C-alpha positions as CSV (number, residue, x, y, z in Angstrom):
1,M,-35.3,-9.1,-33.9
2,K,-33.3,-8.6,-30.7
3,K,-34.6,-6.3,-28.0
4,T,-32.4,-3.2,-27.6
5,N,-30.5,-3.0,-24.3
6,S,-28.6,0.2,-25.3
7,K,-29.2,1.8,-21.9
8,Y,-27.0,-0.9,-20.3
9,Q,-23.3,-0.7,-20.5
10,I,-21.0,-3.7,-20.1
11,L,-17.2,-3.6,-19.5
12,I,-15.3,-6.8,-20.3
13,V,-12.0,-7.2,-18.5
14,E,-10.1,-10.0,-20.2
15,D,-6.4,-10.2,-20.9
16,N,-6.9,-12.2,-24.1
17,D,-7.8,-9.7,-26.8
18,E,-9.5,-12.3,-29.0
19,Q,-11.7,-13.6,-26.2
20,A,-12.6,-10.0,-25.1
21,N,-13.6,-9.0,-28.6
22,L,-15.8,-12.1,-29.0
23,I,-17.7,-11.4,-25.8
24,K,-18.0,-7.7,-26.9
25,L,-19.4,-8.7,-30.3
26,L,-21.8,-11.2,-28.7
27,T,-23.2,-8.7,-26.2
28,E,-23.5,-6.0,-28.9
29,Q,-25.7,-8.4,-30.9
30,Y,-28.2,-8.2,-28.1
31,G,-28.1,-4.4,-28.0
32,F,-25.8,-3.8,-25.1
33,V,-23.2,-1.1,-25.2
34,S,-20.0,-3.0,-24.7
35,R,-16.4,-2.2,-24.3
36,Y,-13.4,-4.2,-23.3
37,I,-10.0,-3.6,-21.7
38,T,-7.1,-6.1,-21.7
39,D,-4.9,-4.3,-19.1
40,S,-6.2,-5.2,-15.7
41,T,-4.1,-2.5,-14.1
42,L,-6.3,0.1,-15.8
43,A,-9.6,-1.7,-15.4
44,Y,-10.7,-0.2,-12.0
45,E,-10.2,3.4,-13.2
46,K,-12.2,2.5,-16.3
47,I,-15.0,1.1,-14.2
48,K,-15.1,4.2,-12.0
49,S,-15.2,6.6,-15.0
50,D,-17.5,4.6,-17.3
51,K,-19.9,3.3,-14.6
52,P,-21.0,0.2,-16.5
53,Q,-24.0,-1.8,-15.1
54,V,-22.1,-5.1,-15.6
55,V,-18.5,-6.0,-15.5
56,I,-17.5,-9.4,-17.0
57,L,-14.2,-10.5,-15.4
58,D,-11.6,-13.1,-16.2
59,L,-10.3,-14.8,-13.1
60,M,-6.7,-15.1,-14.0
61,M,-5.0,-12.0,-15.4
62,P,-1.5,-10.7,-15.1
63,E,-0.9,-7.9,-12.6
64,V,-4.4,-7.5,-11.1
65,D,-6.4,-10.7,-11.0
66,G,-10.2,-10.9,-11.2
67,L,-10.6,-11.6,-7.5
68,R,-8.7,-8.5,-6.5
69,L,-10.6,-6.4,-9.0
70,C,-13.9,-7.7,-7.8
71,R,-13.0,-6.8,-4.2
72,Q,-12.2,-3.3,-5.3
73,I,-15.5,-2.9,-7.1
74,K,-17.6,-4.3,-4.3
75,E,-15.9,-2.5,-1.5
76,T,-16.0,1.0,-3.0
77,P,-19.4,2.7,-2.5
78,E,-19.5,4.4,-5.9
79,T,-19.0,1.0,-7.7
80,S,-20.5,-1.4,-5.2
81,N,-23.8,-1.8,-7.1
82,T,-22.0,-2.8,-10.3
83,K,-22.9,-6.4,-11.3
84,V,-19.9,-8.6,-11.6
85,I,-19.9,-11.8,-13.7
86,F,-16.8,-14.0,-13.6
87,Y,-16.3,-15.7,-16.9
88,S,-13.3,-18.1,-16.5
89,G,-11.8,-21.2,-17.8
90,K,-10.9,-22.3,-14.2
91,M,-13.4,-24.9,-12.9
92,Y,-12.3,-25.2,-9.3
93,E,-15.1,-24.9,-6.7
94,T,-12.7,-22.9,-4.4
95,D,-12.3,-20.2,-7.1
96,R,-16.1,-20.0,-7.6
97,R,-16.7,-19.8,-3.9
98,K,-14.1,-17.2,-3.3
99,A,-15.5,-15.0,-6.1
100,L,-19.0,-15.2,-4.7
101,E,-17.7,-14.4,-1.2
102,L,-16.1,-11.3,-2.6
103,G,-19.5,-10.2,-4.0
104,A,-19.5,-11.5,-7.5
105,D,-23.1,-11.9,-8.8
106,A,-22.3,-14.9,-11.1
107,F,-19.6,-17.3,-12.0
108,L,-19.7,-18.9,-15.5
109,I,-17.2,-21.3,-16.8
110,K,-15.7,-21.0,-20.3
111,P,-16.8,-22.1,-22.7
112,T,-20.5,-21.6,-22.2
113,R,-23.3,-21.2,-24.7
114,A,-24.0,-17.6,-25.7
115,N,-27.6,-17.7,-24.6
116,V,-26.4,-18.7,-21.0
117,L,-24.2,-15.6,-20.8
118,I,-26.8,-13.3,-22.2
119,S,-29.5,-14.7,-19.9
120,K,-27.3,-14.2,-16.9
121,I,-26.6,-10.6,-17.9
122,K,-30.3,-9.9,-18.4
123,D,-31.2,-11.6,-15.1
124,L,-28.8,-9.3,-13.3
125,I,-29.8,-6.0,-14.9
126,Q,-33.5,-6.6,-15.3
127,P,-34.5,-8.9,-12.5
128,A,-38.1,-7.8,-12.5
129,T,-38.7,-8.1,-16.2
130,H,-36.6,-11.1,-17.0
131,A,-37.4,-13.3,-14.0
132,T,-38.1,-17.0,-14.7
133,Y,-41.2,-18.5,-13.1
134,Q,-40.8,-21.5,-10.9
135,A,-43.8,-23.3,-9.3
């Protein structure tokens, strides 16, 4: 039985409807309240109104790319505590570095195993209860 995480909201910003829906279904299986938006031009307003704890961003999207959206999230006081996970097919180190410089909390490369994505989400929202021990 999966632990409920229903007090945590996730917003997925992904221009590919099929990919967005897959991530939504996966996160819902673990009890998260998940929504997605495929229009990156509307994403920032959605983040401000819904106040999700985690935003999963694609890097490359038409109109507003993930880097620009991450910058908006992290530079605005009312959204700056939102955790941002980039989930992208781009594997360039420069993209990962730029995302982290802008305040992203994680950068995962598609495709990745479901448990890796879920563990990263849990690590970000429940750091005290989901920490891994290292000697």
